[in-house]
C-alpha positions in Angstrom: -24.6 2.8 23.2 -27.8 4.5 22.1 -29.7 3.1 19.1 -29.0 6.2 17.1 -25.2 5.9 17.7 -25.3 2.3 16.7 -27.3 3.2 13.6 -24.7 5.8 12.6 -21.8 3.4 13.2 -23.5 0.6 11.2 -24.3 2.8 8.2 -20.9 4.5 8.2 -19.1 1.2 8.3 -21.4 -0.4 5.8 -21.2 2.6 3.5 -17.4 2.5 3.6 -17.3 -1.2 2.7 -19.7 -0.7 -0.2 -17.7 2.3 -1.4 -14.5 0.3 -1.3 -16.1 -2.6 -3.2 -17.9 -0.5 -5.8 -14.8 1.6 -6.2 -12.7 -1.5 -6.7 -15.1 -2.9 -9.3 -15.1 0.4 -11.1 -11.3 0.4 -11.1 -11.2 -3.1 -12.4 -13.5 -2.2 -15.3 -12.2 1.3 -16.2 -8.5 0.6 -15.8 -8.5 -3.0 -16.8 -5.1 -2.9 -18.5 -3.5 -1.4 -15.3 -5.1 -4.1 -13.2 -3.9 -6.8 -15.5 -0.4 -5.4 -15.2 -0.7 -5.4 -11.4 -2.1 -8.9 -11.2 0.6 -10.3 -13.5 3.7 -8.3 -12.5 3.2 -7.4 -8.8 0.9 -10.0 -7.3 1.6 -12.9 -9.7 -2.1 -13.8 -9.9 -3.9 -15.1 -13.0 -5.7 -12.3 -14.9 -8.8 -14.4 -15.6 -10.1 -13.7 -12.1 -10.4 -9.9 -12.7 -13.8 -9.9 -14.4 -15.4 -12.4 -12.0 -14.0 -10.4 -9.0 -15.4 -7.1 -10.5 -18.9 -8.7 -10.9 -18.8 -10.3 -7.4 -17.7 -7.1 -5.8 -20.8 -5.4 -7.2 -23.1 -8.3 -6.2 -21.6 -8.5 -2.6 -22.1 -4.7 -2.1 -25.7 -4.9 -3.3 -26.5 -7.9 -1.1 -25.2 -6.3 2.1 -27.0 -3.0 1.3 -30.4 -4.4 0.2 -30.3 -7.7 2.3 -32.7 -9.8 0.2 -32.2 -12.6 2.7 -30.1 -13.1 5.8 -28.5 -16.2 4.3 -27.2 -14.3 1.3 -26.2 -11.3 3.5 -24.2 -13.6 5.8 -22.6 -15.3 2.8 -21.6 -12.0 1.4 -20.1 -10.9 4.7 -18.1 -14.1 4.9 -16.9 -13.9 1.3 -15.9 -10.2 1.8 -14.1 -11.1 5.0 -11.9 -13.7 3.3 -11.4 -11.6 0.2 -10.2 -8.6 2.3 -8.0 -10.8 4.5 -6.4 -12.4 1.5 -6.1 -9.1 -0.4 -4.3 -7.5 2.5 -1.9 -10.4 2.9 -1.3 -10.6 -0.9 -0.4 -6.9 -1.0 1.8 -7.2 2.1 3.6 -10.3 0.7 4.3 -8.5 -2.6 5.6 -5.4 -0.9 2.9 -3.3 -2.4 1.6 -0.3 -0.4 -2.0 -1.3 -1.4 -2.8 -3.1 1.8 -4.1 -0.3 4.1 -7.4 0.1 2.3 -8.0 -3.6 2.6 -7.3 -3.5 6.4 -9.6 -0.4 6.9 -12.3 -2.1 4.8 -11.9 -5.3 6.8 -12.3 -3.4 10.1 -15.4 -1.6 8.7 -16.8 -5.0 7.5 -16.4 -6.5 11.0 -18.0 -3.4 12.6 -20.9 -3.6 10.1 -21.4 -7.3 10.8 -21.4 -6.9 14.6 -23.9 -4.0 14.5 -26.2 -5.3 11.8 -28.8 -6.9 14.1 -29.3 -3.7 16.1 -30.1 -1.8 13.0 -31.7 -4.1 10.4 -35.2 -5.5 10.4 -34.1 -8.9 9.1 -31.9 -10.3 11.8 -29.0 -12.5 11.1 -28.8 -15.7 13.2 -25.0 -15.0 13.5 -25.0 -11.3 14.0 -25.7 -11.4 17.7 -23.0 -13.8 18.8 -21.3 -11.3 21.0 -24.4 -10.8 23.0 -25.1 -14.5 23.3 -21.5 -15.2 24.5 -21.8 -12.7 27.4 
């Protein structure tokens, strides 16, 4: 793949992940009562995690966009991976049709992580593991 193609793939995938996370945080803040109802009634999760999740979604999106350090960026990728995996499984287990966005965002996150070192100046020590395994 050409460098330009990889750059387009990386920024498209990263942009989609950031859009999902910032959209989710916005939804948590602007429709808080609806989110509380969903957490209590549908997912059976405690509602005290809503505000911390909203804040962490914004922080994680900012960290993978601006990449202040590769350690923080890799930590944000890992946290987002587990969050999206658990979100998809929670929605599936509850019979809620809200799981496809989590699966799409998870796929985009993986693509973003795997292409980051070919695009970004600050290289992740873990972002090139596919090339090192070959």
